[in-house]
C-alpha positions as CSV (number, residue, x, y, z in Angstrom):
1,M,-78.6,-44.5,-2.3
2,Y,-75.3,-44.2,-0.8
3,S,-74.0,-41.9,-3.7
4,F,-77.2,-40.1,-3.1
5,K,-76.1,-39.6,0.7
6,L,-72.3,-38.8,-0.3
7,L,-74.1,-36.1,-3.3
8,S,-76.1,-34.4,0.0
9,L,-73.6,-34.5,2.5
10,A,-71.2,-32.2,-0.5
11,L,-73.7,-30.3,-1.2
12,L,-74.2,-29.5,2.8
13,C,-70.5,-28.8,3.2
14,I,-70.7,-26.2,-0.1
15,V,-73.1,-24.3,1.9
16,F,-71.7,-24.5,5.2
17,V,-68.3,-23.0,3.8
18,S,-70.1,-20.6,1.6
19,A,-72.1,-19.7,5.7
20,C,-68.7,-19.1,7.1
21,G,-67.5,-16.9,3.8
22,I,-70.4,-14.5,4.5
23,S,-69.9,-14.7,8.0
24,R,-65.9,-13.7,7.7
25,K,-66.1,-11.0,5.4
26,S,-69.2,-9.5,7.3
27,V,-66.9,-9.4,10.6
28,N,-64.0,-7.8,8.2
29,Y,-66.2,-5.1,7.2
30,A,-66.8,-4.0,10.6
31,S,-63.3,-4.3,12.0
32,T,-61.1,-1.8,12.9
33,E,-58.2,-3.2,11.4
34,N,-58.6,-1.7,8.0
35,A,-60.7,1.3,8.9
36,R,-59.7,4.9,9.8
37,A,-59.5,6.4,13.1
38,I,-61.1,9.9,12.9
39,E,-62.3,10.8,16.4
40,N,-61.7,9.7,19.8
41,G,-64.4,11.1,22.7
42,M,-67.4,10.4,25.0
43,A,-70.5,8.8,23.7
44,S,-74.2,8.7,24.4
45,W,-77.1,7.6,23.7
46,Y,-81.3,8.8,22.3
47,G,-84.4,7.0,23.0
48,P,-87.7,7.5,24.1
49,N,-88.4,11.1,23.7
50,F,-87.0,11.1,20.2
51,D,-88.7,8.2,18.7
52,G,-91.0,9.1,15.8
53,K,-89.6,12.4,15.5
54,L,-87.7,13.7,12.4
55,T,-83.9,13.5,12.3
56,A,-81.9,16.4,11.0
57,N,-81.7,15.4,7.7
58,G,-85.9,14.6,7.6
59,E,-85.6,10.8,8.3
60,V,-88.2,9.0,11.1
61,Y,-86.2,8.5,13.6
62,D,-86.0,4.5,14.8
63,M,-84.7,4.7,18.8
64,N,-84.2,0.8,17.9
65,G,-82.2,1.2,14.6
66,V,-78.5,1.6,14.3
67,T,-78.2,5.2,13.7
68,A,-76.2,8.0,15.1
69,A,-76.2,11.5,15.6
70,H,-72.8,13.8,14.9
71,R,-72.2,17.4,15.2
72,T,-70.8,18.0,11.4
73,L,-70.0,15.1,9.3
74,P,-72.4,14.6,6.0
75,F,-75.5,12.6,6.5
76,E,-74.8,9.2,4.9
77,T,-71.7,8.2,7.0
78,I,-71.0,5.4,7.6
79,L,-69.1,5.0,10.9
80,L,-67.9,1.8,12.9
81,V,-68.5,3.1,16.9
82,E,-65.7,1.0,19.4
83,N,-66.7,1.2,22.5
84,L,-63.3,1.3,23.9
85,D,-64.5,0.5,27.9
86,N,-65.4,-3.1,26.2
87,G,-64.1,-3.4,22.9
88,K,-67.6,-3.8,21.5
89,T,-68.3,-2.1,18.0
90,V,-71.2,-1.3,16.1
91,Q,-72.1,0.1,12.3
92,V,-74.0,3.5,12.3
93,R,-75.2,5.9,9.8
94,I,-75.2,9.4,10.4
95,N,-78.7,11.1,10.0
96,D,-78.7,13.4,12.8
97,R,-77.2,16.5,14.4
98,G,-75.6,16.4,17.9
99,P,-75.2,15.6,20.7
100,Y,-74.8,19.6,22.3
101,A,-73.2,18.2,25.6
102,K,-69.6,19.6,25.0
103,D,-68.1,16.8,26.3
104,R,-69.5,14.1,23.5
105,I,-68.6,13.6,20.6
106,I,-71.5,10.9,18.7
107,D,-75.0,10.3,20.3
108,L,-76.3,6.3,19.1
109,S,-79.6,5.1,18.6
110,K,-81.0,2.9,21.6
111,G,-80.4,0.4,19.1
112,A,-76.5,0.7,18.5
113,A,-75.7,1.7,22.4
114,E,-77.2,-1.7,23.2
115,R,-75.0,-3.6,20.6
116,V,-72.0,-2.1,22.7
117,D,-73.7,-1.9,26.3
118,M,-73.5,1.0,26.8
119,I,-77.1,1.6,27.5
120,G,-76.9,1.2,31.6
121,P,-73.7,3.5,31.8
122,G,-75.3,6.0,29.8
123,T,-72.0,7.1,27.9
124,A,-68.7,5.3,26.7
125,R,-65.8,6.3,25.7
126,V,-65.6,5.7,22.4
127,R,-63.2,5.5,18.9
128,L,-64.9,6.4,15.6
129,Y,-63.7,5.1,12.0
130,L,-64.6,5.5,8.9
131,L,-65.8,3.2,6.9
132,E,-67.9,5.5,4.0
133,G,-67.8,8.8,3.5
134,D,-65.7,11.6,2.2
135,L,-63.8,13.8,4.2
136,E,-61.0,15.1,1.6
137,N,-63.4,16.7,-0.1
138,S,-65.8,17.5,2.6
139,R,-66.0,21.9,3.4
140,I,-65.6,20.7,7.0
141,T,-62.7,22.0,8.1
142,D,-62.2,20.6,11.5
143,I,-65.2,17.7,12.6
144,K,-65.5,19.1,15.7
145,V,-66.7,22.2,14.9
146,P,-69.5,22.8,13.2
147,T,-69.6,25.4,10.4
148,Y,-73.2,27.7,9.7
149,T,-73.8,29.9,7.2
150,V,-77.5,32.1,6.3
151,Q,-79.1,31.3,3.2
152,L,-80.7,33.6,0.9
153,G,-82.6,31.5,-2.0
154,S,-82.7,28.2,-3.5
155,Y,-83.1,27.8,-7.2
156,R,-82.9,25.5,-10.1
157,D,-82.2,27.9,-12.4
158,R,-78.2,29.5,-11.9
159,S,-79.3,32.9,-13.4
160,Q,-82.0,33.8,-10.9
161,A,-79.2,32.6,-8.1
162,E,-76.7,35.1,-9.5
163,K,-78.9,37.5,-10.3
164,Q,-80.0,37.8,-6.7
165,T,-76.4,37.5,-5.5
166,A,-76.0,40.7,-7.6
167,D,-78.1,42.7,-5.0
168,I,-76.3,41.2,-2.2
169,S,-72.7,42.3,-1.6
170,G,-70.7,39.0,-0.2
171,S,-72.8,36.8,-0.9
172,R,-72.1,34.1,-3.1
173,V,-73.9,30.8,-5.4
174,E,-73.3,27.0,-4.4
175,E,-74.4,24.3,-6.5
176,V,-76.0,21.7,-4.1
177,S,-77.4,18.0,-4.9
178,T,-79.9,16.4,-3.2
179,S,-82.2,13.8,-3.8
180,G,-81.1,13.7,-7.3
181,E,-82.1,17.4,-8.0
182,T,-79.6,20.4,-8.3
183,F,-80.3,23.2,-6.9
184,Y,-78.2,26.8,-6.7
185,R,-78.3,28.9,-3.2
186,V,-77.4,31.6,-2.3
187,Y,-75.0,31.8,1.2
188,Y,-73.5,34.6,2.8
189,G,-70.9,34.4,5.4
190,T,-69.0,31.2,7.0
191,Y,-69.5,31.5,11.3
192,T,-68.2,28.7,13.5
193,D,-70.2,30.6,16.3
194,P,-74.1,30.0,15.4
195,E,-74.9,33.2,17.2
196,D,-72.9,35.7,14.7
197,A,-74.5,34.0,12.1
198,R,-78.0,34.6,13.8
199,K,-76.8,38.5,14.2
200,E,-76.1,38.5,10.3
201,M,-79.3,37.2,9.2
202,Q,-80.6,39.9,11.4
203,R,-79.1,42.2,9.7
204,L,-80.1,41.0,6.3
205,N,-83.6,40.5,6.9
206,N,-83.7,44.5,8.1
207,M,-82.3,45.2,5.0
208,G,-84.9,43.5,3.1
209,F,-83.6,39.8,2.1
210,A,-85.1,37.0,3.7
211,G,-83.2,34.3,5.2
212,F,-82.2,31.1,7.7
213,V,-79.7,30.0,9.7
214,K,-78.6,26.5,8.4
215,Q,-75.0,24.5,9.2
216,I,-73.1,23.7,6.4
217,E,-73.5,19.7,5.9
218,N,-70.3,19.3,3.6
């Protein structure tokens, strides 16, 4: 009996130590010490008016999740958001675009905002840390300034895309991978002002080339 009690106690200690190790690992992963700071500014949050609607990457928005909207960072980028007013942090995944108020750099989901205690104030001074994402190989040159292009076509066959570009002077073909598939898209121009992109789209439409303005994602 005594041996059995000792064995049980030993097993409980192992479980306890293992649990502590998992806890520490989780905290370290979400700490600011080893993360790369990429942006400082004001954060806001969005909730009920958008809950259940589609986000910019095609997901259904869950206001109680821990996601966020950013103007330029590639979808699926993982950030650590630090509330500089109270030191609290939350890890979020970028799945939407915004905010569009000039003095804001990120829109947190309601669930994320609750974790850093900014529901009441509505906004907070924050610092963004990059945890997962590849900005070095991104086409983004300034994470504060979105860039746009006019998309004129999307093909699975590169030769079809190149055939279209031959008819549109100044257009280009770019290879894009999405949902495990490869597409060859025909783009025209690069713009930081969406209105300039819309004007160019209209000019191309008047010439008989159907297209639409889209933000360059990465």
